[in-house]
Steps between C-alpha positions, in 0.01 A plus 500: 500500500559870420872451567512208254727541198200397287294811574672763282540276189138379539370856529693616194404190299137549601519867403632408155213255448233718656586811301544325164178308554296807586593713197219446247688412177818376660302258713427296184849354552340278759297338225829344391548234769465754783817678378501780758420264785793273408719807452424622851600162650821499295577857606456404864730201467761711320492763771516241775804341338671842468473570873661176615820316417369148550324337201122500516318174534180422304310541830639856532386581146153348552452683830608841376291441186184416690548805726547718190180354354293575808648852518420551131134413554460770762698762303300417186172537696593846625620617157198350322245707695564824308547311172160326536330824599652686206443239233165346608295753293695430180468127557123542525497687169686206345228261616207715377498356142495150644208587725305662216550199277376264772835315522511545877209431732296759690626371836861561395410844364337586832805379690763686300309826545453446875720660766614150602675435168826690576522345845445154355765566233749605766423199724528250211818668379650472852408133530640426155824690570541325836453157342732585210754644739500190718571279201684701239703726723621192685604352169670827416696479826614148410600607152680798650704270723590288198604802291646742757607266779867467582648155444577289804866471394539880487301559822 
């Protein structure tokens, strides 16, 4: 598997998604139809097509896309650890007015101030990124084949 031509494009596509999804303001691009996740799949398909002369099939695009999505979830998890640790205090300050006005329950207040909150945020973020990567990065790989794939006549 490590000698597969899919590995390098999947790692680079996953890196694109993982980094863009971990940067606090930039990550909002994923709110637009998982933009960065789709972009990572498309990047992987583009790079795969560039390294071979034969035209890619939709299966090639889907496979490199799904591998890029899984890679992205792990990269995003690693990069999100310092981000969560740095920004958790400011996020708590943002929630203080809601807590004081009674708009959020005491149980939720207790949870967000507990040591388990950052770990839970990271775990939920990983699961979400993995699910999004499996679906949207695969779609990105398919779109990448459609856009960047060489035609069968030229291949």
